[in-house]
VOVEX-834630 format. One line per 8 residues: their letters; for each residue x, y, z of C-alpha. Coordinates in steps of 0.25 Angstrom, whole numbers, plus 2048, in hexadecimal, padded with zeros to 3 digits. Last residue first. Example, Ala and Ser with C-alpha at 12.3 -4.5 7.8 and 13.67 -1.06 7.14 Angstrom:
2
sa	837/7FC/81D; 831/7EE/81F
//
This chain:
424
srvqgagr	80A/8A6/86A; 811/89D/85F; 81C/8A4/857; 81C/8A8/849; 829/8AB/842; 825/8AB/834; 81F/89D/833; 820/890/82B
lvykystl	81A/883/831; 81C/876/82A; 814/86A/82F; 819/85C/82C; 813/851/824; 813/842/822; 816/839/816; 814/82B/811
edagvpgr	806/82E/80C; 80B/837/801; 814/82D/7FC; 80A/822/7FB; 802/81A/805; 7F5/816/7FE; 7E9/817/808; 7EA/81E/816
pplrgtsi	7F6/826/81A; 7F0/82A/823; 7E8/824/82F; 7DD/81A/82C; 7E6/80F/829; 7E6/807/81C; 7F3/80C/816; 7F4/807/808
gieagmgf	802/804/804; 80F/80A/800; 80A/811/7F4; 80E/815/7E6; 80B/81F/7DB; 801/826/7E3; 7F7/827/7D8; 7EC/81F/7E0
eagdafqt	7EE/813/7D7; 7FD/813/7DC; 7F9/814/7EA; 7F0/808/7E9; 7E2/804/7ED; 7DE/804/7DF; 7DC/7F5/7E1; 7D0/7F8/7E8
sanvmvia	7C9/7F9/7DB; 7C0/805/7D8; 7B1/808/7D8; 7B3/810/7E5; 7BF/80F/7EE; 7C3/811/7FC; 7D2/811/800; 7D7/813/80F
adverlfr	7CB/80C/814; 7BF/810/81D; 7B3/80E/814; 7A8/819/818; 7AA/824/80E; 7AF/81D/802; 7A3/813/804; 799/81E/806
etatadqs	79E/825/7F9; 79D/817/7F2; 78F/815/7F7; 789/823/7F3; 790/822/7E6; 789/815/7E2; 791/810/7D5; 798/806/7DE
viaeshrs	7A5/7FE/7E0; 7AA/800/7EE; 7B9/7FF/7F2; 7C1/7FE/7FF; 7D0/7FF/801; 7D9/7FE/80E; 7D1/7FF/81A; 7D3/7F1/81E
ghraihal	7C4/7ED/81B; 7BC/7E2/823; 7B3/7E9/82C; 7B2/7F7/826; 7B1/7F0/818; 7A6/7E7/81C; 79E/7F3/822; 7A0/7FB/816
aadlgdvv	79B/7F0/80D; 78F/7ED/817; 78B/7FC/816; 78D/7FC/807; 783/7F1/804; 780/7E3/80A; 78D/7DC/807; 791/7D1/7FF
rvaiiadl	79F/7CC/803; 7AB/7C7/7FA; 7B9/7C4/7FF; 7C3/7C4/7F4; 7CF/7BB/7F1; 7DA/7BD/7E6; 7E5/7C1/7F0; 7E9/7CC/7F9
yetdwdae	7DE/7C5/802; 7DD/7D1/80C; 7D3/7CA/816; 7C9/7D0/81F; 7BC/7CC/818; 7C2/7BE/815; 7C4/7BB/824; 7B5/7BA/826
saprvrad	7B5/7AE/81C; 7B1/7AF/80E; 7A8/7A4/808; 7AE/7A0/7FA; 7A9/7A7/7EE; 7AA/79F/7E1; 79B/79B/7E2; 797/7A9/7DF
lacsaedg	78B/7B1/7E3; 788/7A8/7F0; 796/7AA/7F4; 795/7B9/7F4; 789/7B9/7FD; 78F/7AF/807; 79C/7B8/809; 7A8/7B7/7FF
rlecgaaa	7B5/7B1/7FB; 7B9/7B2/7ED; 7C7/7AE/7E8; 7CB/7B6/7DC; 7D1/7B0/7CF; 7CD/7BB/7C5; 7C0/7B2/7C1; 7BC/7B2/7D0
ldalippl	7BD/7C1/7D1; 7B5/7C4/7C4; 7AA/7B9/7C9; 7A9/7C0/7D6; 7A7/7CD/7D0; 79C/7C7/7C6; 795/7C0/7D2; 795/7CC/7DB
htpavard	78F/7D7/7D3; 781/7D2/7CF; 77D/7C9/7DC; 785/7D2/7E5; 77E/7DF/7E1; 776/7E2/7ED; 77F/7DA/7F6; 78A/7E4/7F4
mlltetag	797/7DD/7F2; 7A4/7DE/7FB; 7B0/7D9/7F4; 7BC/7D6/7FE; 7CB/7D6/7FB; 7CC/7E1/7F2; 7DB/7E3/7EE; 7E1/7F0/7F3
cvgprrmk	7EC/7E8/7FB; 7F1/7E1/7EE; 7F1/7D2/7ED; 7E4/7D1/7E5; 7EA/7D9/7D9; 7E0/7DC/7CF; 7D7/7D1/7D5; 7CF/7D8/7E0
anlvvrra	7CD/7E6/7DD; 7CD/7E3/7CE; 7C2/7D9/7CE; 7BA/7E2/7D8; 7BB/7EE/7CF; 7B8/7E8/7C2; 7AC/7E0/7C7; 7A6/7EC/7CF
maleagah	7A8/7F5/7C3; 7A0/7EB/7BA; 795/7E9/7C5; 792/7F8/7C8; 792/7FA/7D7; 786/800/7DD; 783/7F5/7E6; 791/7F6/7EC
iythnvge	79D/7ED/7E8; 7A6/7EF/7F4; 7B5/7ED/7F2; 7BD/7EA/7FE; 7CB/7EA/803; 7D2/7E2/80E; 7DF/7E9/80B; 7E9/7E6/815
lhaivpmr	7F0/7F1/81D; 7FA/7FB/818; 7FE/802/825; 805/80F/827; 80D/80D/834; 813/817/83E; 820/813/845; 823/809/84F
aerqvrei	81D/7FE/847; 81B/7F1/84E; 80C/7EF/84F; 808/7F7/842; 813/7EF/83B; 80F/7E2/840; 800/7E5/83C; 804/7E9/82E
lgrggrpv	80C/7DD/82B; 802/7D3/830; 7F7/7DA/829; 7FE/7D8/81C; 807/7E2/814; 80B/7F1/813; 811/7F7/820; 815/806/81F
ivdvfepm	81E/80A/82B; 820/818/82F; 82C/821/834; 837/817/834; 845/81A/839; 843/81E/848; 836/816/848; 83E/809/846
allhgvaa	836/7FD/84C; 82E/7FA/840; 83A/7F8/837; 840/7EF/842; 834/7E6/842; 834/7E6/832; 843/7E1/832; 840/7D6/83B
rertpllq	838/7CF/830; 845/7CD/828; 843/7CF/81A; 84F/7D8/819; 855/7E3/811; 84A/7ED/815; 847/7F6/809; 84C/804/80A
vataplga	847/810/803; 84D/81E/807; 85A/815/809; 85D/818/7FA; 860/826/7FE; 85C/831/7F3; 864/835/7E8; 859/833/7DD
aalgqslc	861/827/7D7; 863/821/7E5; 854/822/7E8; 850/81B/7DB; 85B/810/7DD; 855/80D/7EB; 847/80C/7E6; 84C/802/7DC
daiarssh	853/7FA/7E7; 846/7FA/7EE; 83F/7F3/7E3; 84A/7E8/7E3; 849/7E6/7F2; 83A/7E5/7F1; 83A/7DA/7E7; 844/7D2/7F0
fsesgarl	83C/7D4/7FC; 82E/7D2/7F7; 82B/7C5/7FF; 832/7CB/80B; 828/7D6/80B; 82F/7E4/809; 834/7ED/814; 836/7FB/80F
iaangskv	83D/806/817; 839/813/810; 83F/821/811; 834/82C/810; 834/838/806; 826/835/801; 82B/831/7F3; 836/829/7F9
ciagadat	82C/822/802; 822/81F/7F6; 82E/81A/7EE; 832/80F/7F9; 823/80B/7FB; 820/809/7ED; 82C/802/7E9; 82C/7F9/7F4
vnprsefi	81D/7F7/7F3; 820/7F0/7E6; 825/7E4/7ED; 817/7E0/7F2; 818/7D5/7FC; 818/7DC/80A; 81B/7EA/80E; 822/7F1/81A
igvvglpv	825/800/817; 82D/808/821; 82C/817/81E; 837/821/822; 834/830/823; 826/834/822; 828/83E/817; 823/84C/818
rvreialg	816/853/813; 814/862/817; 809/868/820; 80B/877/81F; 80A/882/829; 80C/891/827; 80C/89A/834; 806/8A7/831
nprtwqal	7FF/8A9/83F; 7F2/8A6/839; 7F7/898/835; 7FB/895/826; 7F7/888/81F; 7FD/87C/818; 7F9/86E/815; 7FF/862/80E
vtgipdpr	80C/869/809; 814/85E/801; 822/85E/806; 823/84F/803; 818/849/7FA; 820/849/7ED; 816/84A/7E1; 814/83D/7DA
aaledlgk	81D/83A/7CE; 826/831/7D6; 81A/828/7DB; 816/826/7CC; 824/822/7C9; 824/819/7D5; 817/812/7D1; 81C/810/7C3
amaavrge	828/809/7C8; 820/800/7D1; 816/7FD/7C5; 823/7FA/7BC; 827/7EF/7C7; 818/7EA/7C6; 818/7E9/7B7; 826/7E2/7B7
dlrlrdil	821/7D8/7C1; 821/7D7/7D0; 81B/7CC/7D9; 819/7CE/7E7; 80B/7D3/7E7; 807/7C8/7DE; 80E/7BE/7E6; 806/7C3/7F2
aksldgae	7F9/7C1/7EB; 7FD/7B3/7E6; 7FF/7AF/7F4; 80E/7AD/7F9; 814/7A0/7FC; 823/7A3/7FA; 827/7B0/7F5; 836/7AC/7F2
aldranaa	834/7AB/7E3; 82B/7B7/7E3; 836/7BF/7EA; 840/7BB/7E0; 837/7BE/7D5; 836/7CC/7DB; 845/7CE/7DB; 846/7CA/7CD
livacevr	83A/7D4/7CA; 841/7DF/7D1; 84E/7DD/7C9; 847/7DC/7BC; 83F/7E9/7BF; 84C/7F0/7C3; 84B/7FB/7B8; 83D/7FE/7BA
laaagaqi	83E/7FE/7C9; 84A/807/7C8; 842/811/7C0; 838/811/7CB; 843/814/7D5; 848/81F/7CD; 83A/825/7CC; 839/824/7DC
aatkrgpe	847/82A/7DE; 844/836/7D4; 837/839/7DB; 83F/839/7E8; 849/843/7E2; 83F/84C/7DC; 838/84D/7EA; 845/853/7F0
aqallgaa	84A/84A/7FB; 848/850/80A; 840/844/80F; 848/83B/807; 855/83F/80F; 84F/83D/81D; 848/830/818; 856/82B/814
erarrgie	85B/82C/822; 84F/826/828; 850/81A/81E; 85F/818/821; 85D/817/830; 851/80E/82E; 859/805/825; 864/805/82F
rmvaeide	85A/802/83A; 855/7F6/832; 862/7F0/82F; 866/7F1/83E; 859/7EB/842; 85B/7DF/839; 869/7DD/83E; 864/7DE/84D
gkqaraem	85A/7D2/84A; 866/7C9/846; 86A/7C2/83A; 866/7CD/830; 863/7C8/822; 863/7D5/819; 85F/7D2/80B; 869/7D7/801
//
């Protein structure tokens, strides 16, 4: 049942108890055998399949209470049998991956015979704050279990009931494997004050992972008293270079924008090389318009298709998460790189071209977590990378960068083995 505290100190007490239980569970999970963690994730996947009707009923309740959300946000919130099955499949794939804990990352022996190893270890307790997408509950919880971390999850208020039903499945899996159910805890309240308390508990929480809009990210970075792994907005570009094959460019752009406009890997700005704009841009714009995409562009784009509305300066910096795309005609690779450097969010960037010199330069010079050649930006997803699942795409320059999976939610320690050596 949802906790509804009457006083601020009641929320604080609830949060500190959740933190205490997570810290205790983290110690047990860090020492758990790999097979037991694998069994917990597999049992969680099985529970998702068995409880599909319960999850969909909870999701229907969330949708009924959603209020005035955009079509894109409704799409992110909505679950169906296929999406629940995909969640379960992602957990099975994650369970099948090698356990990262205890992996020897490097080893060497010093001239004095001292043997040194760098060994992967859990982070401890991971706090994860996310909006809209209830599937993050399954992905985040299972990734933390795989990496030996306890998780405290704070779902967006709009996905509260769905996330609760999904978290219950993970708890079933943990219990079936003989691991503490408190290794994955979903906050039992939608009170905003709970987030503030979560960010102020460094004695219980080792790292915070926020996944949502700019407002959430900025608040977490401002208030958190522990390290933050930030998943910032995806102002992603697809650049059609002069060496692009038209059929490929049409296929890639349509998928990059319209497969699921509401995901963070969707292309938000199309950059078209002026050298091929007369031949390549009209059919690409026609494809997008036919799929229901609103077109906003610069003067050159408007001149090529009457359906293109003039873009404002703000359009170049906007993550629409909707069926809207900004279009700009650029004078070659240098101009495309300059536009991305100014307006990109360092999430995912793509070039379409058969010119190897141009594509290699694009890969080398673009500063983003994910850089692609001749592929849709919608591949910016941990599952598509073969990671099984992800918590989000880290857009900072420090590691972890890109999809944050089980390996990325670890640290390391140095292990030294000697034979009585002493330092002179």
